[in-house]
Structures are given as structure tokens and as C-alpha cells.
C-alpha positions in Angstrom: 22.8 -42.7 55.6 21.8 -46.4 55.8 24.3 -48.7 54.3 23.7 -52.3 53.1 26.7 -54.5 53.4 26.3 -57.6 51.4 28.3 -60.7 52.5 28.2 -59.2 56.0 29.0 -62.5 57.6 31.9 -63.3 55.3 35.6 -62.8 55.6 35.5 -59.1 54.7 32.0 -58.2 55.8 32.5 -59.2 59.4 35.5 -56.8 59.7 33.6 -53.8 58.2 32.0 -51.3 60.6 30.2 -48.2 59.3 27.5 -46.0 60.9 23.9 -47.2 60.2 25.0 -50.4 58.6 22.8 -53.4 58.0 24.3 -56.9 57.4 21.5 -59.3 56.5 21.9 -63.0 56.6 21.3 -65.1 53.5 18.0 -66.2 55.0 17.0 -62.5 55.3 18.1 -61.4 51.8 18.5 -63.5 48.7 20.8 -61.5 46.3 19.8 -63.8 43.5 16.2 -62.5 43.7 15.9 -58.9 42.6 12.4 -58.6 44.1 13.9 -59.6 47.5 16.6 -57.0 47.1 14.2 -54.3 46.2 12.0 -55.0 49.2 15.0 -55.0 51.5 16.3 -51.7 50.2 12.8 -50.0 50.4 12.1 -51.4 53.9 15.5 -50.4 55.4 15.7 -47.1 53.5 19.1 -48.0 52.0 21.2 -45.1 50.7 24.3 -47.0 49.7 25.7 -50.5 49.1 29.1 -52.0 50.1 29.0 -55.1 48.0 31.3 -57.8 49.4 29.1 -60.9 48.6 30.0 -63.4 45.9 30.0 -67.1 45.2 33.7 -67.9 45.8 35.8 -71.1 46.0 39.3 -72.5 45.6 41.1 -73.5 42.4 39.5 -77.0 42.3 35.9 -75.9 42.8 36.2 -72.9 40.4 37.5 -75.3 37.7 34.8 -77.8 38.2 31.9 -75.3 38.5 32.8 -72.5 36.1 29.2 -72.2 34.9 27.8 -72.0 38.4 30.3 -69.3 39.4 29.6 -67.4 36.3 25.8 -67.6 36.5 25.3 -66.9 40.2 27.9 -64.0 40.4 26.6 -62.4 37.2 23.0 -62.4 38.5 24.0 -61.1 41.9 26.1 -58.3 40.4 23.4 -57.3 37.9 20.9 -57.1 40.7 23.2 -54.9 42.7 23.8 -52.6 39.7 20.1 -52.4 38.8 19.3 -51.5 42.4 21.8 -48.7 42.3 20.2 -47.4 39.1 16.6 -47.8 40.3 17.1 -46.2 43.8 19.8 -43.8 42.9 22.4 -45.2 45.2 25.5 -43.1 44.6 29.1 -43.8 45.7 28.5 -47.5 46.4 31.6 -49.7 46.8 32.0 -52.9 44.9 34.7 -55.5 45.7 36.4 -57.3 42.8 39.7 -59.3 42.9 43.1 -59.5 41.1 42.3 -63.1 40.2 40.0 -61.8 37.4 42.9 -60.2 35.5 44.2 -61.6 32.2 46.3 -64.7 32.7 49.5 -63.4 31.1 49.3 -59.6 31.4 51.0 -59.0 34.7 52.0 -56.7 36.3 48.4 -55.7 36.6 47.1 -52.2 36.4 43.6 -50.8 36.5 43.6 -50.3 32.7 44.7 -53.9 31.9 41.6 -55.7 33.4 40.0 -56.5 30.0 43.1 -56.9 27.8 43.0 -60.7 27.6 41.4 -63.9 28.8 41.4 -64.8 32.5 43.0 -68.0 33.7 41.0 -71.1 32.5 40.5 -72.4 36.0 38.3 -69.5 37.1 37.1 -67.8 33.9 33.4 -68.1 35.0 34.0 -66.2 38.2 36.4 -63.8 36.5 34.1 -62.8 33.7 31.1 -62.3 36.1 33.3 -60.0 38.2 34.6 -58.1 35.2 31.0 -57.4 34.2 30.5 -55.7 37.5 33.2 -53.3 36.5 31.7 -52.8 33.0 28.3 -52.2 34.5 29.7 -49.7 36.9 31.3 -47.7 34.1 28.1 -47.8 32.0 26.0 -46.8 35.1 28.1 -43.7 35.5 28.1 -42.8 31.9 24.4 -43.2 31.3 22.8 -42.4 34.6 25.5 -40.3 36.4 25.6 -42.8 39.3 29.2 -43.2 40.3 30.7 -46.1 42.2 34.1 -47.4 43.3 35.4 -50.8 42.2 38.2 -52.0 44.5 40.4 -54.7 43.2 42.2 -56.4 46.2 44.9 -59.0 46.0 44.5 -62.4 47.9 42.7 -61.7 51.2 43.1 -63.7 54.4 42.0 -63.3 58.0 40.2 -64.7 61.0 36.7 -65.3 59.6 37.9 -67.1 56.4 36.4 -70.2 54.8 38.7 -73.0 56.0 37.1 -75.7 53.9 39.8 -78.0 52.4 38.2 -78.2 49.0 36.5 -74.8 48.5 38.7 -72.5 50.6 41.3 -70.2 49.3 45.0 -70.9 49.6 45.9 -69.6 53.1 42.9 -70.9 55.0 43.1 -74.3 53.3 46.8 -74.5 54.2 46.1 -73.5 57.8 43.5 -76.2 58.1 45.7 -78.8 56.4 48.6 -78.1 58.7 46.4 -78.2 61.8 45.0 -81.6 60.8 48.5 -82.9 60.0 49.7 -81.9 63.4 46.7 -83.4 65.2 46.9 -86.6 63.3 50.7 -86.8 63.3 50.7 -87.1 59.5 52.5 -85.3 56.6 51.5 -81.7 55.6 50.8 -82.2 51.9 50.6 -79.1 49.7 49.4 -78.8 46.1 52.0 -77.9 43.5 55.7 -77.2 43.9 55.4 -74.2 46.1 57.0 -71.8 43.6 54.1 -69.7 42.5 54.1 -66.2 44.0 51.2 -64.3 45.3 50.3 -60.9 47.0 48.5 -61.3 50.2 46.6 -58.7 52.3 45.3 -59.1 55.8 41.5 -58.5 55.6 41.4 -55.8 58.3 43.6 -53.6 56.1 41.0 -53.7 53.3 38.2 -53.1 55.8 39.8 -49.9 57.2 40.4 -48.7 53.6 36.8 -49.3 52.6 35.6 -47.4 55.7 37.8 -44.4 54.8 36.4 -44.4 51.2 32.8 -44.7 52.6 33.4 -41.7 54.9 34.7 -39.6 52.1 31.6 -40.5 50.1 33.2 -40.1 46.8 34.0 -42.3 43.8 37.5 -43.6 43.1 36.5 -45.5 39.9 38.6 -48.7 39.6 41.5 -49.0 42.1 43.8 -51.9 42.9 44.5 -52.4 46.6 47.5 -54.4 47.5 50.8 -54.1 49.4 52.6 -55.1 46.1 54.8 -57.6 47.9 55.0 -61.1 46.6 55.5 -64.3 48.7 55.9 -67.8 47.3 53.5 -70.5 48.4 56.5 -72.2 49.9 57.2 -69.1 52.1 53.6 -69.2 53.3 53.7 -72.9 54.0 56.8 -72.7 56.2 55.4 -69.6 58.1 52.1 -71.5 58.8 54.1 -74.6 60.0 56.2 -72.3 62.2 53.2 -70.6 63.9 51.3 -73.9 64.1 54.4 -75.5 65.8 54.3 -78.3 63.3 57.6 -80.1 62.9 56.5 -83.0 60.7 57.2 -83.7 57.0 56.1 -81.1 54.4 55.4 -82.6 51.0 54.9 -80.5 47.8 52.8 -82.6 45.4 54.1 -81.6 42.0 51.4 -83.7 40.3 48.8 -81.2 41.4 48.3 -77.8 39.6 50.3 -74.7 40.6 48.0 -72.1 39.0 49.5 -68.9 37.6 53.2 -68.5 38.5 52.9 -64.8 39.4 50.1 -62.2 39.7 51.9 -59.0 40.6 50.0 -55.7 40.6 50.9 -52.0 40.5 49.2 -50.0 43.3 50.3 -46.5 42.2 46.7 -45.1 42.3 46.2 -46.5 45.8 49.5 -45.1 47.1 48.6 -41.7 45.6 45.2 -41.6 47.5 46.2 -43.5 50.7 49.9 -42.7 51.1 49.7 -43.0 54.9 48.3 -46.5 55.0 50.6 -49.1 56.5 49.8 -52.7 55.5 49.9 -55.5 58.1 53.0 -57.6 57.4 52.2 -61.2 56.3 54.0 -62.9 59.3 52.0 -60.7 61.7 48.7 -61.3 60.0 49.3 -65.0 59.7 50.0 -65.3 63.4 46.8 -63.5 64.3 44.8 -65.7 61.9 46.4 -69.0 63.1 46.0 -68.1 66.8 42.3 -67.4 66.1 41.8 -70.6 64.2 43.4 -72.8 66.9 41.4 -71.0 69.6 38.0 -71.4 67.8 38.5 -74.9 66.2 36.2 -76.7 65.3 33.8 -73.7 65.4 35.1 -72.2 62.2 33.7 -71.5 58.8 33.8 -74.6 56.6 
């Protein structure tokens, strides 16, 4: 079985390892171009897709570029779905995110995905990702091609995007703290630090995907998370600790907090993967920060 892993050089894709995998670079495969995707599948005799690729960004970039995030992700996801239909690619695995759930309907369950509007700061990305789930359901009903849509909580890990403007919360905070330490300046954090989030070390999700791939079956929609919440303030002080930063930490309450809480219910996951032990946040953060310091400035920006 030849497996196409999209986003193979990204945070999650770099941690995935399956037999007969191919991880094309963007220069080798343009997911926005269906003809390019078809040629690649035919040439490499692809039997299955693990779809990790997406246009992603932080709160500020999502808010400023809602149309771009909607348009690009919708096109990418439709191309992936159409390829599964045209080439009969059964049991492919698609990666969504808990950030696409309704703004006010937590705790999140698999059945609550479409119950209300997503948060206004990322509705473009959210609706495009929701349509991947809708398309997966329709693909199964009309053509009998089943897939798995995994819905992980906030991911972090070594090969993250550490860009201060477009990166997600943990990598951006790590980079900010590093610069504050190097420049002997204050560590300035957006918001008041009170919002709570679920975080998952990326290697946990990679191992789960590999197990699902090996079983070669469909789990439908499934939330994957430790179901443990940490405040942004908790994360900030852990990062400062592992970065050995002892300067001032400033929470800028003029800047947006985002949603206060985004808890999820992982009952389906626990039923199917009861033996999985998630990496604790302090342990995963230390690994990630040690890697960042060792590799800086040769990091993803």
C-alpha cells in the first residue's frame, strides 16, 4: 500500500512514519491544482491518503485573512475528496481541529461540530475544515468510500511554525520568550492569560494515526485529546521556567484573549484507544524548548 502524506514537512507530517509513504514537497505537488494531484497519485500508485496539509496561522493572521484561509483550504480539501472518489482511496485519514467547533457549544463532542457558528476570528478556516467532514460523510453515503476524520486539540512539538505573527500559541510564546531572554527585555503575552486550552504533543497524534492506518479501517469522526485544560498563564510560566528566563512577564490585556475555554469530550477515543498514555504538557514542552534552543535560528518561521 502506497500512502500519500500531505503536509509531510509540517509539524505533524514530519513525525508520521508508515510503510511505503511518500511525502512530497510543495514544489513537487501543488494541492491547489487537481491535475497535479491526479498525476502524482497515478505516477506513485497511491492507495491511501493521510491528509495533514492545510493553510494555517495564528489568531491575528486568521482574522485578517479569513477569505484566503477559507478559499485555499476549501480547494485543497475538495481536491483530496475528489481524488479519494476518483481513485477509490478507502480508509484515508483526514486531520481537522477542535478550533473549528462552535464558539459557545463546549464541551465539544463529535456530534456538536455543526451546531452553531465558529469563532469570528477564524470562521474562514473553520468552515473549510467543516466541509471536509461533510464531504467525507457524503463520500461514504454515495460512493461507499469510508474515511476517518480526526479532530485533535491544539498541537505543539519540535517542527512547529515559530513565526511570531502566524504561529500558534505555544510556538509563538516559545519564540517570544527566547527573544526576551536574548535581548534582556520583557516577555510580553497577548491577553490576560486566563483562557484555557487543551494541548497535545504532536508525537502522540502521530502514533495514534499510525495505529489507525495499520488497522486500515474507518473510525468516522473522532476527537483526539487528553481532555486536560491548561491556562495560557500556566503555559507561559512553564515556558519561562524551561527557557531559564527570569525577566518580567507582561500580560497585555488590550490584546484579544480568544475563546475562554474549548474543552472536549474524548469518550470515543478512550473506548478505541484505552491504552494510550498522553505525553504530559511539562514533558512535551521541555522536549520542544530544548529542540528549539538547539536548532535556533534554523527553525520554521
